[in-house]
C-alpha positions in Angstrom: 217.8 55.4 -17.2 214.3 54.1 -16.9 214.3 53.2 -20.6 217.5 51.3 -20.2 216.1 49.3 -17.3 213.0 48.3 -19.3 215.2 47.0 -22.2 217.3 44.9 -19.8 214.1 43.5 -18.3 212.7 42.6 -21.7 215.9 40.8 -22.7 215.9 38.7 -19.5 212.3 37.7 -20.2 213.2 36.4 -23.7 216.1 34.5 -22.4 214.0 32.9 -19.7 211.2 31.9 -22.1 213.7 30.4 -24.6 215.2 28.3 -21.8 211.7 27.2 -20.8 210.9 26.1 -24.3 214.1 24.2 -24.6 213.5 22.5 -21.4 209.9 21.6 -22.3 210.1 20.5 -25.9 213.6 19.1 -26.0 212.8 16.1 -23.8 209.4 15.7 -25.5 211.0 15.5 -29.0 213.5 13.0 -27.8 210.6 11.0 -26.3 208.8 10.9 -29.7 211.9 9.7 -31.4 212.4 7.0 -28.9 208.8 6.0 -29.1 209.0 5.7 -32.9 212.1 3.7 -32.6 210.6 1.3 -30.1 207.1 1.1 -31.7 205.8 -2.5 -32.1 205.4 -3.8 -35.7 201.8 -3.7 -37.0 199.8 -7.1 -37.0 198.7 -8.0 -40.5 197.6 -11.0 -42.4 199.3 -12.1 -45.6 198.7 -14.2 -48.6 200.9 -15.6 -51.4 200.4 -14.7 -55.0 199.8 -17.8 -57.2 199.4 -18.7 -60.8 196.3 -20.2 -62.2 195.1 -21.3 -65.6 191.9 -19.3 -66.1 189.5 -18.6 -69.0 189.7 -15.0 -70.1 186.3 -13.5 -69.4 185.1 -10.0 -69.7 181.8 -8.9 -68.2 179.7 -5.9 -69.3 176.2 -4.4 -68.9 174.3 -4.1 -72.2 170.7 -4.0 -73.5 168.8 -6.3 -75.8 168.0 -5.1 -79.3 166.1 -6.5 -82.2 168.3 -7.8 -84.9 165.8 -6.6 -87.5 163.2 -3.8 -87.0 161.0 -2.3 -89.7 158.7 0.8 -89.5 155.7 0.0 -91.7 154.7 3.2 -93.6 152.2 3.7 -96.5 153.6 4.3 -100.0 150.5 6.4 -101.0 147.9 8.4 -99.3 144.6 6.7 -98.8 141.9 5.7 -96.4 142.5 2.5 -94.4 139.7 0.1 -95.2 141.0 -2.9 -93.2 143.5 -3.9 -90.5 144.2 -7.7 -90.8 146.3 -8.3 -87.7 146.3 -7.6 -84.0 148.8 -5.7 -81.9 151.5 -7.9 -80.5 150.7 -10.7 -83.0 153.5 -12.8 -84.4 153.5 -12.2 -88.2 155.0 -14.0 -91.0 156.7 -12.4 -94.0 154.2 -11.6 -96.8 151.2 -11.5 -94.5 148.6 -8.9 -95.3 148.7 -6.1 -92.7 146.5 -3.2 -94.1 144.1 -2.6 -97.0 143.9 1.0 -98.3 141.1 2.4 -100.5 142.1 1.4 -104.0 139.5 3.4 -105.9 141.9 6.1 -107.3 144.6 3.5 -108.1 142.1 1.2 -109.8 140.7 4.1 -111.9 144.2 5.2 -112.9 145.1 1.7 -114.0 141.9 1.4 -116.2 142.6 4.8 -117.8 146.2 3.9 -118.6 145.1 0.6 -120.0 142.5 2.2 -122.2 145.0 4.8 -123.5 147.4 2.0 -124.3 144.7 0.1 -126.2 143.9 3.3 -128.2 147.4 3.9 -129.1 147.9 0.3 -130.0 144.9 0.5 -132.5 146.4 3.6 -134.0 149.7 1.9 -134.3 148.2 -1.1 -136.1 146.5 1.3 -138.6 149.8 3.2 -139.1 151.7 0.0 -139.8 149.1 -0.9 -142.5 149.4 2.6 -144.0 153.2 2.2 -144.0 152.9 -1.2 -145.8 150.6 0.2 -148.5 152.8 3.3 -148.9 155.8 1.0 -149.5 154.1 -1.1 -152.1 152.8 2.1 -153.9 156.2 3.6 -153.9 157.6 0.6 -155.5 155.1 1.0 -158.3 155.9 4.7 -158.5 152.4 5.7 -157.6 153.5 7.9 -154.7 156.7 9.8 -153.9 159.3 8.2 -151.6 158.7 11.0 -149.1 155.2 9.6 -148.4 156.8 6.4 -147.3 159.0 8.3 -144.9 156.0 10.1 -143.4 154.2 6.8 -142.8 157.3 5.3 -141.2 157.7 8.4 -138.9 154.1 8.0 -137.8 154.7 4.3 -136.9 157.8 5.2 -134.8 155.9 8.0 -133.0 153.0 5.7 -132.1 155.4 3.0 -131.0 157.0 5.5 -128.5 153.6 6.6 -127.3 152.6 2.9 -126.7 155.8 2.3 -124.6 154.9 5.4 -122.6 151.3 4.2 -122.0 152.7 0.8 -121.0 154.9 2.5 -118.5 151.9 4.3 -117.1 150.2 1.0 -116.7 153.1 -0.3 -114.7 153.0 2.7 -112.4 149.3 2.3 -111.9 149.7 -1.4 -111.1 152.4 -0.5 -108.6 150.1 2.1 -106.9 147.3 -0.4 -106.8 149.7 -2.9 -105.2 150.6 -0.4 -102.5 146.9 -0.4 -101.4 147.8 -3.8 -99.9 150.5 -3.5 -97.3 152.3 -6.8 -96.5 154.7 -7.7 -93.7 158.3 -7.4 -95.0 159.7 -9.7 -92.4 158.6 -12.4 -89.9 158.4 -10.5 -86.7 156.2 -9.4 -83.8 153.9 -6.5 -84.3 154.0 -3.4 -82.1 151.3 -0.9 -81.2 149.1 0.4 -84.0 149.1 4.2 -84.6 146.0 4.1 -86.9 142.6 2.5 -86.9 140.2 1.5 -89.7 138.9 4.6 -91.5 142.0 6.6 -90.7 143.8 8.4 -93.4 147.2 6.8 -94.1 149.6 9.5 -95.2 153.1 9.2 -96.7 154.2 12.3 -94.8 153.1 11.1 -91.3 155.7 11.2 -88.6 154.6 8.0 -86.9 154.6 4.7 -88.8 151.5 2.6 -89.1 153.1 -0.1 -87.0 156.6 -1.2 -86.1 157.7 -4.8 -86.6 160.5 -6.3 -84.4 162.2 -9.6 -85.0 162.7 -11.4 -81.6 164.4 -14.6 -82.8 167.3 -14.3 -82.9 167.8 -11.3 -80.7 170.9 -9.2 -80.2 172.6 -7.6 -77.2 174.6 -4.4 -77.5 177.4 -3.7 -75.0 180.9 -2.1 -74.7 184.2 -3.1 -73.2 187.4 -1.1 -72.3 189.8 -0.8 -75.2 192.4 -2.8 -73.2 190.2 -5.9 -73.7 190.2 -5.5 -77.5 193.5 -7.3 -78.2 192.6 -10.6 -76.5 189.1 -10.3 -78.0 190.4 -10.0 -81.5 192.9 -12.8 -80.9 190.0 -15.1 -79.7 187.9 -14.2 -82.7 190.7 -15.1 -85.0 190.6 -18.7 -83.5 186.9 -19.1 -84.1 183.5 -18.0 -82.8 183.6 -16.1 -79.5 181.1 -17.4 -76.9 179.0 -14.9 -75.1 176.8 -15.8 -72.1 174.0 -14.0 -70.5 171.8 -14.5 -67.4 168.3 -14.6 -68.6 164.9 -14.4 -66.8 164.8 -16.9 -63.9 168.6 -17.1 -63.6 169.1 -19.5 -66.5 172.4 -19.0 -68.4 171.9 -18.5 -72.2 174.7 -18.9 -74.7 175.2 -16.9 -77.8 178.0 -15.7 -80.1 179.8 -12.4 -80.7 178.5 -11.0 -84.0 179.9 -7.5 -84.3 182.9 -5.5 -83.2 182.8 -1.8 -84.1 185.6 -0.5 -86.4 186.6 2.3 -84.1 187.3 2.8 -80.4 185.3 5.7 -78.8 188.0 8.2 -77.9 185.7 9.9 -75.3 185.0 6.8 -73.2 187.9 4.6 -74.2 185.5 1.8 -75.0 184.6 -0.5 -78.1 181.0 -1.2 -79.0 180.1 -4.8 -79.6 177.0 -6.9 -80.4 176.2 -10.6 -79.7 173.3 -12.6 -81.0 171.3 -15.1 -79.0 168.6 -17.6 -80.0 165.2 -16.6 -78.6 162.7 -19.2 -79.8 160.6 -19.0 -76.7 160.7 -15.1 -76.7 161.9 -14.9 -73.2 164.2 -12.0 -74.1 162.7 -8.7 -75.0 164.3 -5.7 -76.8 165.2 -2.8 -74.6 165.7 -4.7 -71.4 168.9 -4.8 -69.3 171.3 -7.6 -70.2 174.4 -8.6 -68.1 176.7 -10.5 -70.4 180.1 -12.3 -70.1 182.5 -12.7 -73.1 184.7 -15.7 -73.1 187.9 -14.8 -75.0 190.1 -17.8 -74.8 192.3 -19.1 -72.0 195.1 -17.5 -70.0 197.9 -19.9 -68.9 199.8 -19.0 -65.7 197.9 -16.0 -64.8 199.1 -14.4 -61.4 196.2 -14.0 -59.1 195.5 -12.4 -55.7 192.5 -11.7 -53.5 191.1 -8.4 -54.6 191.3 -6.9 -51.1 195.1 -7.1 -51.3 195.2 -4.4 -53.9 195.5 -0.8 -52.9 195.0 2.4 -54.8 197.6 5.1 -54.6 198.4 8.4 -56.5 200.4 6.4 -59.0 198.0 3.6 -59.5 197.3 0.2 -57.9 200.0 -1.5 -55.7 200.4 -4.1 -53.1 202.5 -4.3 -49.9 205.1 -7.1 -50.2 206.4 -8.5 -47.0 210.2 -9.0 -47.2 212.4 -11.6 -45.5 213.4 -8.8 -42.9 209.7 -8.4 -41.9 209.4 -4.9 -43.5 206.9 -4.1 -46.3 207.6 -2.5 -49.6 205.1 -1.1 -52.1 205.1 -2.8 -55.4 203.0 -1.4 -58.3 200.8 -3.9 -60.2 198.4 -3.7 -63.1 194.9 -5.1 -62.6 193.8 -6.9 -65.7 190.4 -8.0 -64.4 188.6 -9.5 -61.4 187.4 -13.0 -62.2 186.1 -15.8 -60.1 186.6 -13.7 -57.0 190.3 -13.3 -57.8 192.3 -10.3 -59.1 194.3 -11.2 -62.2 197.4 -8.9 -62.1 200.7 -8.3 -63.8 203.9 -6.9 -62.3 204.1 -9.4 -59.5 205.8 -12.8 -59.5 204.1 -16.0 -58.2 204.8 -16.9 -54.6 205.2 -13.3 -53.5 203.9 -12.8 -49.9 201.8 -9.7 -49.8 199.7 -8.0 -47.1 196.1 -9.1 -47.2 194.5 -7.3 -44.3 195.7 -4.5 -42.0 197.4 -2.4 -44.7 195.5 0.9 -43.9 198.2 2.3 -41.6 201.2 0.8 -43.4 204.0 2.9 -45.0 206.8 1.8 -47.2 209.6 0.3 -45.1 207.5 -0.3 -41.9 208.0 -3.5 -40.0 205.0 -5.9 -39.7 204.1 -8.9 -37.7 202.3 -11.4 -39.9 199.6 -13.5 -38.2 200.6 -17.1 -38.1 197.3 -18.4 -39.2 197.3 -16.4 -42.4 201.1 -16.2 -43.0 201.1 -18.9 -45.6 197.4 -19.1 -46.5 197.2 -19.6 -50.3 194.8 -18.1 -52.7 191.6 -20.1 -52.7 191.3 -22.5 -55.6 189.0 -21.0 -58.3 185.4 -22.4 -58.4 183.8 -23.8 -61.6 183.7 -21.5 -64.4 180.8 -19.1 -63.7 180.0 -16.4 -66.3 178.3 -14.3 -63.7 181.4 -13.6 -61.5 183.8 -11.7 -63.6 184.2 -8.0 -64.2 186.2 -5.5 -66.1 189.4 -4.2 -64.6 188.0 -0.6 -64.6 185.1 -1.5 -62.4 
């Protein structure tokens, strides 16, 4: 009996608790639904997408490189007798840089010349013997075989003379290598040797490195999506590349190289541009922000960059419909140029949310601020190579 009463009491408690929860949360849920239905539209600012005729510009970060760089190394081992330039000096092609000890090379040349002279004397004597043997054979004083022997001796000495002359040539080359000349007109780097040092052909470090500074190159890379307009522009003529040099001055060069493959790991293409550098204001190895001008884009759709949002499926904008509700529209960002985002996937004249989109969702009503409801995109300033960037940045 007592157990039965306990079960009845537990059942009554559950019924009472359920009724309490229904009484408590039922009106609260209805209140949230009603509040959502009567929630005020969010206040936002909007802008209109517009079309502009813009130059196609791609910006990148590269570094300066020498267009021609040579490591000067000795061609034979010898003691350095003289260094005929200073570190950092501007050198001209053919200028004398180093003088090595020429004793061995000179002695080898003299020995080769002496040997050649000896063989030449023997050859002259052999030719005379051959001439006499020929005459005597005609008079039947000697056998024809003696003539053949004399002829063979002449042929052998001629071969020895050619070998001796080749040795003379090698000795002269070795002697010429004792005078090391500048192969190009360039600026000298740091010396790794001093007078009296032993110049070795097997040394790891070169005697000096020469780097050409005028003209100078810039190596950089661009996303593979920029390759098509870049190739189209190059087919029309030289592609202009600009760079901000020391002091802020804008320098102009030309695109000189497009790599033959796209890097599959980074999705970029390597390029090189060449710039005049007569005053040597540009230095190899330094940072170089560059802008590539790849033609002109007619009717490009532009927006302020802050109107673009990033979602799980990519970039999009909130378009404001005639009913005052927003809808998410995906767009493709081509590049940011002259403080404007150049996009595709959006028509001109579309009203999109500019500010206040953080709490928006697709289909939500908005109230567009009157001051910015019809504000157009600002007109682009004069072409400035320093204000464009790749789409991926």
